[in-house]
DSSP file (Angstrom, degrees, kcal/mol; ACC not computed):
  #  RESIDUE AA STRUCTURE BP1 BP2  ACC     N-H-->O    O-->H-N    N-H-->O    O-->H-N    TCO  KAPPA ALPHA  PHI   PSI    X-CA   Y-CA   Z-CA
    1    1 A M              0   0    0      0, 0.0     2,-0.3     0, 0.0    11,-0.1   0.000 360.0 360.0 360.0 135.5   62.7   14.5  -45.9
    2    2 A E        -     0   0    0      9,-0.1     2,-0.6    10,-0.0     8,-0.0  -0.628 360.0-159.0 -82.3 137.4   64.3   11.3  -44.6
    3    3 A Y        -     0   0    0     -2,-0.3     8,-2.7     0, 0.0     2,-0.5  -0.897  16.8-163.6-114.9  95.4   67.9   10.6  -45.4
    4    4 A I  B     -A   10   0A   0     -2,-0.6     6,-0.2     6,-0.2     5,-0.1  -0.722   5.0-148.7 -91.6 122.2   68.2    6.8  -44.9
    5    5 A S    >   -     0   0    0      4,-3.1     3,-1.3    -2,-0.5    75,-0.1  -0.133  34.9 -91.0 -76.8 178.0   71.7    5.5  -44.6
    6    6 A Y  T 3  S+     0   0    0      1,-0.3    74,-2.4    73,-0.2    75,-0.3   0.871 127.3  46.5 -57.6 -39.3   72.9    2.0  -45.7
    7    7 A C  T 3  S-     0   0    0     72,-0.1    -1,-0.3    73,-0.1    98,-0.2   0.395 123.2-100.1 -89.2   3.5   72.1    0.5  -42.3
    8    8 A G  S <  S+     0   0    0     -3,-1.3    -2,-0.1     1,-0.3     2,-0.1   0.355  75.8 141.3  95.9  -6.7   68.7    2.1  -42.0
    9    9 A L        -     0   0    0     -5,-0.1    -4,-3.1     1,-0.1     2,-1.1  -0.428  57.6-122.9 -65.7 141.0   69.8    5.0  -39.7
   10   10 A L  B >>  -A    4   0A   0     -6,-0.2     3,-2.2     1,-0.2     4,-0.5  -0.783  22.9-162.2 -85.1 103.2   68.1    8.3  -40.4
   11   11 A C  G >4 S+     0   0    0     -8,-2.7     3,-1.7    -2,-1.1     7,-0.2   0.875  86.1  61.4 -55.3 -40.9   71.2   10.5  -41.1
   12   12 A N  G 34 S+     0   0    0     -9,-0.5    -1,-0.3     1,-0.3    -8,-0.1   0.566 108.4  44.8 -68.2  -5.3   69.2   13.7  -40.6
   13   13 A E  G <4 S+     0   0    0     -3,-2.2    -1,-0.3   -10,-0.2    -2,-0.2   0.409  87.4 110.7-110.0  -2.6   68.5   12.5  -37.0
   14   14 A C    <X  -     0   0    0     -3,-1.7     4,-2.6    -4,-0.5     5,-0.2  -0.569  65.5-141.5 -75.8 129.6   72.1   11.4  -36.2
   15   15 A P  H  > S+     0   0    0      0, 0.0     4,-2.4     0, 0.0     5,-0.2   0.824 101.6  51.6 -63.0 -30.5   73.8   13.6  -33.7
   16   16 A I  H  > S+     0   0    0      2,-0.2     4,-2.2     1,-0.2    33,-0.5   0.930 111.6  46.5 -70.6 -44.5   77.2   13.3  -35.5
   17   17 A Y  H  > S+     0   0    0     -6,-0.2     4,-2.6     2,-0.2     5,-0.2   0.921 115.2  47.0 -60.8 -45.4   75.6   14.4  -38.8
   18   18 A I  H  X S+     0   0    0     -4,-2.6     4,-2.3    -7,-0.2    -2,-0.2   0.922 111.6  49.8 -64.5 -45.5   73.7   17.2  -37.2
   19   19 A A  H  <>S+     0   0    0     -4,-2.4     5,-2.3    -5,-0.2     4,-0.5   0.876 112.8  48.3 -62.3 -37.4   76.8   18.5  -35.3
   20   20 A T  H ><5S+     0   0    0     -4,-2.2     3,-1.0     3,-0.2    -2,-0.2   0.946 111.7  48.5 -66.8 -48.2   78.8   18.4  -38.5
   21   21 A A  H 3<5S+     0   0    0     -4,-2.6    -2,-0.2     1,-0.3    -1,-0.2   0.852 118.9  40.0 -60.6 -35.2   76.1   20.3  -40.5
   22   22 A Q  T 3<5S-     0   0    0     -4,-2.3    -1,-0.3    -5,-0.2    -2,-0.2   0.434 103.5-129.9 -93.6  -0.2   75.9   22.9  -37.7
   23   23 A N  T < 5 +     0   0    0     -3,-1.0     2,-1.1    -4,-0.5    -3,-0.2   0.908  44.7 170.3  49.1  46.8   79.6   23.0  -37.1
   24   24 A D     >< +     0   0    0     -5,-2.3     4,-2.3     1,-0.2    -1,-0.2  -0.734  16.0 178.5 -94.5  91.6   78.8   22.6  -33.4
   25   25 A N  H  > S+     0   0    0     -2,-1.1     4,-2.3     1,-0.2    -1,-0.2   0.792  77.8  59.1 -68.0 -29.0   82.2   21.9  -31.8
   26   26 A L  H  > S+     0   0    0      2,-0.2     4,-1.8     1,-0.2    -1,-0.2   0.945 111.1  41.2 -64.1 -47.1   80.7   21.7  -28.3
   27   27 A T  H  > S+     0   0    0      1,-0.2     4,-2.7     2,-0.2    -2,-0.2   0.894 112.5  55.5 -66.8 -39.6   78.4   18.8  -29.3
   28   28 A K  H  X S+     0   0    0     -4,-2.3     4,-2.6     1,-0.2    -1,-0.2   0.895 106.5  51.2 -59.5 -40.2   81.3   17.3  -31.3
   29   29 A A  H  X S+     0   0    0     -4,-2.3     4,-1.9     2,-0.2    -1,-0.2   0.918 111.2  47.4 -63.3 -43.5   83.5   17.3  -28.2
   30   30 A K  H  X S+     0   0    0     -4,-1.8     4,-2.4     1,-0.2    -2,-0.2   0.913 113.8  47.5 -63.6 -42.8   80.7   15.5  -26.2
   31   31 A L  H  X S+     0   0    0     -4,-2.7     4,-2.8     2,-0.2     5,-0.2   0.877 107.5  55.9 -67.4 -38.1   80.2   13.0  -29.0
   32   32 A A  H  X S+     0   0    0     -4,-2.6     4,-1.0    -5,-0.2    10,-0.5   0.922 111.9  43.7 -59.5 -43.3   84.0   12.3  -29.3
   33   33 A K  H  < S+     0   0    0     -4,-1.9     3,-0.3     2,-0.2    -2,-0.2   0.918 114.3  50.1 -66.3 -43.8   84.1   11.5  -25.6
   34   34 A E  H  < S+     0   0    0     -4,-2.4    -2,-0.2     1,-0.2    -1,-0.2   0.876 115.7  41.3 -63.3 -40.2   80.9    9.4  -25.8
   35   35 A Y  H  < S+     0   0    0     -4,-2.8    -1,-0.2    -5,-0.1    -2,-0.2   0.588  94.3 101.3 -87.9 -10.9   82.1    7.3  -28.8
   36   36 A S     <  +     0   0    0     -4,-1.0     2,-0.3    -3,-0.3     5,-0.2  -0.416  45.8 173.1 -74.3 150.2   85.7    6.8  -27.6
   37   37 A S        -     0   0    0      3,-3.2     3,-0.2    -2,-0.1    -2,-0.0  -0.824  50.4 -87.6-140.9-179.4   86.8    3.6  -26.0
   38   38 A E  S    S+     0   0    0     -2,-0.3     3,-0.1     1,-0.2    -2,-0.0   0.868 128.8  41.7 -61.4 -35.2   90.0    2.1  -24.9
   39   39 A S  S    S+     0   0    0      1,-0.2     2,-0.4    -3,-0.0    -1,-0.2   0.663 123.6  33.3 -88.3 -16.7   90.7    0.7  -28.3
   40   40 A S        -     0   0    0     -3,-0.2    -3,-3.2    -5,-0.1     2,-0.4  -0.915  65.3-168.3-146.9 114.6   89.5    3.8  -30.3
   41   41 A Q        -     0   0    0     -2,-0.4     2,-0.4    -5,-0.2    -8,-0.1  -0.853   7.8-162.1-105.0 136.9   89.9    7.4  -29.3
   42   42 A F        -     0   0    0    -10,-0.5     2,-0.2    -2,-0.4    -6,-0.1  -0.913   2.4-163.1-119.2 145.8   88.1   10.2  -31.1
   43   43 A S    >>  -     0   0    0     -2,-0.4     3,-0.9     1,-0.0     4,-0.8  -0.633  43.0 -94.0-112.5 175.7   88.7   13.9  -31.1
   44   44 A I  G >4 S+     0   0    0      1,-0.3     3,-1.0    -2,-0.2    -1,-0.0   0.890 126.4  56.8 -56.3 -40.2   86.5   16.8  -32.2
   45   45 A Q  G 34 S+     0   0    0      1,-0.2    -1,-0.3   -16,-0.0   -16,-0.0   0.755 102.2  56.1 -65.6 -24.0   88.2   16.7  -35.6
   46   46 A D  G <4 S+     0   0    0     -3,-0.9     2,-1.8     1,-0.2    16,-0.8   0.696  85.5  85.4 -79.9 -19.5   87.2   13.0  -36.0
   47   47 A I    <<  +     0   0    0     -3,-1.0     2,-0.4    -4,-0.8    -1,-0.2  -0.573  61.0 123.7 -88.2  78.6   83.5   13.8  -35.5
   48   48 A N        +     0   0    0     -2,-1.8     2,-0.3     9,-0.1    15,-0.3  -0.980  24.3 158.7-140.0 124.0   82.6   14.6  -39.0
   49   49 A C        -     0   0    0    -33,-0.5   -28,-0.2    -2,-0.4   -29,-0.2  -0.950  19.7-179.8-148.7 126.3   79.9   13.0  -41.1
   50   50 A Y        -     0   0    0      1,-0.4     3,-0.1    -2,-0.3     5,-0.1   0.085  69.3 -74.5-108.2  19.9   78.2   14.3  -44.1
   51   51 A G    >   -     0   0    0      1,-0.1     3,-1.9     2,-0.1    -1,-0.4   0.019  52.4 -79.3  98.6 152.3   76.0   11.2  -44.6
   52   52 A C  T 3  S+     0   0    0      1,-0.3    -1,-0.1    -3,-0.1   -47,-0.0   0.765 125.5  55.7 -56.0 -30.3   76.8    7.8  -45.8
   53   53 A F  T 3  S+     0   0    0     -3,-0.1     2,-0.4     4,-0.0    -1,-0.3   0.446  82.3 107.7 -89.6   1.5   76.7    8.7  -49.5
   54   54 A S    X   -     0   0    0     -3,-1.9     3,-1.1     1,-0.1     4,-0.3  -0.637  64.9-144.3 -82.0 132.3   79.2   11.5  -49.2
   55   55 A E  G >  S+     0   0    0     -2,-0.4     3,-1.5     1,-0.2     4,-0.3   0.800  97.7  67.2 -62.9 -29.1   82.7   10.8  -50.7
   56   56 A T  G >  S+     0   0    0      1,-0.3     3,-1.4     2,-0.2     4,-0.3   0.753  86.1  70.2 -66.1 -22.1   84.3   12.8  -47.8
   57   57 A N  G X  S+     0   0    0     -3,-1.1     3,-0.9     1,-0.3    -1,-0.3   0.693  79.7  74.6 -70.6 -16.4   83.2   10.1  -45.4
   58   58 A K  G <  S+     0   0    0     -3,-1.5    -1,-0.3    -4,-0.3    -2,-0.2   0.789 102.2  42.8 -62.7 -25.4   85.7    7.6  -46.8
   59   59 A L  G <  S+     0   0    0     -3,-1.4     2,-0.3    -4,-0.3    -1,-0.2   0.462  90.5 112.8 -96.7  -4.2   88.4    9.7  -45.0
   60   60 A S    <>  -     0   0    0     -3,-0.9     4,-2.7    -4,-0.3     5,-0.3  -0.522  58.8-150.5 -75.8 130.5   86.4   10.0  -41.8
   61   61 A K  T  4 S+     0   0    0     -2,-0.3     4,-0.3     1,-0.2    -1,-0.1   0.865  98.8  45.3 -66.1 -35.6   87.8    8.2  -38.8
   62   62 A I  T  4 S+     0   0    0    -16,-0.8    -1,-0.2   -14,-0.2   -15,-0.1   0.813 133.0  15.3 -79.8 -30.0   84.3    7.8  -37.3
   63   63 A C  T >4 S+     0   0    0    -15,-0.3     3,-1.9    -6,-0.2    -2,-0.2   0.642 102.4  84.8-117.6 -21.4   82.6    6.6  -40.6
   64   64 A G  T 3< S+     0   0    0     -4,-2.7    -3,-0.2     1,-0.3    -2,-0.1   0.771  95.0  44.4 -60.5 -30.2   85.3    5.6  -43.1
   65   65 A N  T 3  S+     0   0    0     -4,-0.3     2,-0.4    -5,-0.3    -1,-0.3   0.169  75.9 140.2-101.1  18.3   85.8    2.1  -41.8
   66   66 A C    <>  -     0   0    0     -3,-1.9     4,-2.6     1,-0.2     5,-0.2  -0.484  42.6-154.3 -65.7 117.3   82.1    1.3  -41.5
   67   67 A E  H  > S+     0   0    0     -2,-0.4     4,-2.2     1,-0.2     5,-0.2   0.878  92.8  49.9 -61.2 -40.1   81.8   -2.4  -42.7
   68   68 A I  H  > S+     0   0    0      2,-0.2     4,-2.5     1,-0.2    -1,-0.2   0.943 112.7  45.8 -66.1 -47.7   78.1   -1.9  -43.7
   69   69 A R  H  > S+     0   0    0      1,-0.2     4,-2.2     2,-0.2    -2,-0.2   0.931 114.2  47.9 -60.8 -47.9   78.8    1.3  -45.6
   70   70 A N  H  X S+     0   0    0     -4,-2.6     4,-2.0     1,-0.2    -1,-0.2   0.892 112.7  48.9 -63.0 -40.6   81.8   -0.2  -47.4
   71   71 A C  H  X S+     0   0    0     -4,-2.2     4,-2.3    -5,-0.2    -1,-0.2   0.933 111.1  49.2 -63.9 -47.7   79.9   -3.4  -48.3
   72   72 A A  H  X>S+     0   0    0     -4,-2.5     5,-1.7     1,-0.2     4,-1.2   0.871 110.1  51.7 -62.6 -37.7   76.9   -1.5  -49.7
   73   73 A E  H  <5S+     0   0    0     -4,-2.2     3,-0.2     2,-0.2    -1,-0.2   0.922 109.9  48.9 -65.2 -43.1   79.1    0.7  -51.8
   74   74 A V  H  <5S+     0   0    0     -4,-2.0    -2,-0.2     1,-0.2    -1,-0.2   0.904 115.1  44.6 -61.4 -41.2   80.9   -2.3  -53.3
   75   75 A K  H  <5S-     0   0    0     -4,-2.3    -1,-0.2    -5,-0.1    -2,-0.2   0.644 106.3-130.8 -79.4 -14.9   77.6   -4.0  -54.1
   76   76 A G  T  <5 +     0   0    0     -4,-1.2     2,-0.3    -3,-0.2    -3,-0.2   0.825  52.0 150.6  71.0  32.3   76.1   -0.7  -55.4
   77   77 A V      < -     0   0    0     -5,-1.7    -1,-0.2     1,-0.1     3,-0.1  -0.716  54.4-131.0 -98.5 150.4   72.9   -0.9  -53.4
   78   78 A K  S    S-     0   0    0     -2,-0.3     2,-0.3     1,-0.3    -1,-0.1   0.900  88.4 -27.2 -63.5 -42.4   70.9    2.2  -52.3
   79   79 A N  S >  S-     0   0    0    -72,-0.1     3,-2.0    -7,-0.1     4,-0.3  -0.945  76.6 -85.6-160.9 174.9   70.8    0.7  -48.8
   80   80 A C  G >  S+     0   0    0    -74,-2.4     3,-1.5     1,-0.3     6,-0.2   0.752 117.5  69.7 -62.5 -26.1   70.9   -2.8  -47.3
   81   81 A G  G 3  S+     0   0    0    -75,-0.3    -1,-0.3     1,-0.3    31,-0.1   0.755  99.7  50.6 -61.7 -23.5   67.2   -3.3  -47.6
   82   82 A Y  G <  S+     0   0    0     -3,-2.0    -1,-0.3    30,-0.1     2,-0.3   0.476  87.4 107.5 -91.7  -4.1   67.8   -3.5  -51.4
   83   83 A C    X   -     0   0    0     -3,-1.5     3,-1.5    -4,-0.3   -11,-0.0  -0.556  69.0-138.7 -80.6 137.8   70.6   -6.1  -51.1
   84   84 A K  T 3  S+     0   0    0      1,-0.3    -1,-0.1    -2,-0.3    -3,-0.0   0.688 104.5  54.7 -67.7 -17.0   69.8   -9.7  -52.2
   85   85 A E  T 3  S+     0   0    0     -5,-0.1    -1,-0.3     3,-0.0    -5,-0.0   0.384  86.8 165.3 -96.5   2.8   71.7  -10.9  -49.2
   86   86 A Y    <   +     0   0    0     -3,-1.5     3,-0.0    -6,-0.2    -5,-0.0  -0.431  59.5  35.0 -67.6 136.5   69.8   -8.9  -46.6
   87   87 A P  S    S+     0   0    0      0, 0.0    -1,-0.2     0, 0.0     2,-0.1   0.511  87.8 167.0 -84.3 130.7   70.0   -9.6  -43.7
   88   88 A C     >  -     0   0    0      1,-0.0     4,-2.7    -8,-0.0     5,-0.2  -0.292  54.0 -88.5 -96.8-177.3   73.6  -10.5  -43.8
   89   89 A S  H  > S+     0   0    0      1,-0.2     4,-2.2     2,-0.2     5,-0.2   0.838 125.7  56.7 -65.4 -32.9   76.1  -11.1  -41.1
   90   90 A N  H  > S+     0   0    0      2,-0.2     4,-1.8     1,-0.2     5,-0.3   0.934 111.1  42.8 -62.8 -45.2   77.1   -7.4  -41.0
   91   91 A I  H  > S+     0   0    0      1,-0.2     4,-3.0     2,-0.2    -2,-0.2   0.938 113.2  52.2 -65.4 -46.7   73.5   -6.4  -40.4
   92   92 A E  H  < S+     0   0    0     -4,-2.7    -1,-0.2     1,-0.2    -2,-0.2   0.873 114.5  43.8 -56.5 -38.5   73.0   -9.2  -37.9
   93   93 A A  H  < S+     0   0    0     -4,-2.2    -1,-0.2    -5,-0.2    -2,-0.2   0.810 128.5  22.8 -77.8 -31.2   76.1   -8.0  -36.0
   94   94 A H  H  < S+     0   0    0     -4,-1.8     2,-0.6     1,-0.2    -2,-0.2   0.652 115.7  55.0-116.7 -19.1   75.5   -4.2  -36.1
   95   95 A V  S  < S-     0   0    0     -4,-3.0    -1,-0.2    -5,-0.3     3,-0.1  -0.870  82.1-140.2-122.5  97.4   71.8   -3.5  -36.6
   96   96 A H    >   -     0   0    0     -2,-0.6     3,-2.2    -3,-0.1     6,-0.4  -0.245  22.0-103.8 -65.8 138.2   69.9   -5.3  -33.9
   97   97 A S  T 3  S+     0   0    0      1,-0.3    -1,-0.1    -5,-0.2     3,-0.1  -0.340 109.1  26.3 -56.8 134.1   66.6   -7.0  -34.7
   98   98 A G  T 3  S+     0   0    0      1,-0.3    -1,-0.3    -3,-0.1    -2,-0.1   0.236  91.3 126.5  92.6 -13.9   63.7   -4.9  -33.4
   99   99 A S  S <> S-     0   0    0     -3,-2.2     4,-2.6     1,-0.1    -1,-0.3  -0.362  74.3-113.6 -72.3 159.0   65.6   -1.6  -33.6
  100  100 A E  H  > S+     0   0    0      1,-0.2     4,-2.3     2,-0.2     5,-0.2   0.876 118.2  54.0 -60.0 -37.9   64.1    1.2  -35.6
  101  101 A N  H  > S+     0   0    0      2,-0.2     4,-2.2     1,-0.2    -1,-0.2   0.923 110.3  45.9 -62.8 -43.5   66.9    1.0  -38.1
  102  102 A R  H  > S+     0   0    0     -6,-0.4     4,-2.8     2,-0.2    -2,-0.2   0.901 111.8  51.2 -67.6 -41.0   66.2   -2.7  -38.7
  103  103 A K  H  X S+     0   0    0     -4,-2.6     4,-2.3     2,-0.2    -1,-0.2   0.903 109.7  51.2 -60.9 -40.5   62.4   -2.2  -38.9
  104  104 A R  H  X S+     0   0    0     -4,-2.3     4,-2.1     2,-0.2    -2,-0.2   0.926 111.9  46.0 -63.0 -45.4   63.1    0.5  -41.5
  105  105 A L  H  X S+     0   0    0     -4,-2.2     4,-2.9     1,-0.2    -2,-0.2   0.890 110.5  54.0 -64.6 -39.4   65.3   -1.8  -43.6
  106  106 A D  H  X S+     0   0    0     -4,-2.8     4,-2.6     2,-0.2    -2,-0.2   0.910 108.8  48.6 -61.0 -42.1   62.7   -4.6  -43.2
  107  107 A R  H  X S+     0   0    0     -4,-2.3     4,-2.4     2,-0.2    -1,-0.2   0.900 112.2  48.8 -64.7 -40.6   60.0   -2.3  -44.6
  108  108 A I  H  X S+     0   0    0     -4,-2.1     4,-2.6     2,-0.2    -2,-0.2   0.934 111.9  49.6 -62.9 -45.5   62.3   -1.3  -47.5
  109  109 A R  H  X S+     0   0    0     -4,-2.9     4,-2.5     2,-0.2    -2,-0.2   0.922 111.4  47.8 -59.8 -46.6   63.0   -5.0  -48.2
  110  110 A L  H  X S+     0   0    0     -4,-2.6     4,-1.4     1,-0.2    -1,-0.2   0.906 114.0  47.2 -62.7 -42.2   59.3   -5.9  -48.2
  111  111 A G  H  < S+     0   0    0     -4,-2.4     4,-0.3     1,-0.2    -1,-0.2   0.881 112.0  50.6 -66.2 -38.0   58.5   -3.0  -50.5
  112  112 A F  H >< S+     0   0    0     -4,-2.6     3,-1.0     1,-0.2    -2,-0.2   0.904 111.4  47.3 -66.9 -42.2   61.3   -3.9  -52.8
  113  113 A L  H 3< S+     0   0    0     -4,-2.5    -1,-0.2     1,-0.2    -2,-0.2   0.774 110.4  53.5 -71.0 -25.7   60.3   -7.5  -53.0
  114  114 A N  T 3<        0   0    0     -4,-1.4    -1,-0.2     1,-0.2    -2,-0.2   0.380 360.0 360.0 -92.1   4.3   56.7   -6.6  -53.7
  115  115 A T    <         0   0    0     -3,-1.0    -1,-0.2    -4,-0.3    -2,-0.1   0.460 360.0 360.0 -96.6 360.0   57.4   -4.3  -56.6
């Protein structure tokens, strides 16, 4: 079963989601290093995600400040494909046109408009 996040990502294929579900600290350590930058450092404890729709993610350093997630929650949409403003500036900035996530949202949008 596909677990489609607000931005069109398949959560069940996301390495952070998988590492959290499997409590795989070795993978979490690798991901923390991979996602860290000069402006934002992540530790193993920061690499926790139970999917976009989980209340625990509001406290997650890696997911809690996601602009797309926070916007979709405020608007009360299942994902961005269902939003009347899709594609908005958040999507344009973070979900690149032609990416699998964007294609997935586009298909959802087309299906939603045709129902």
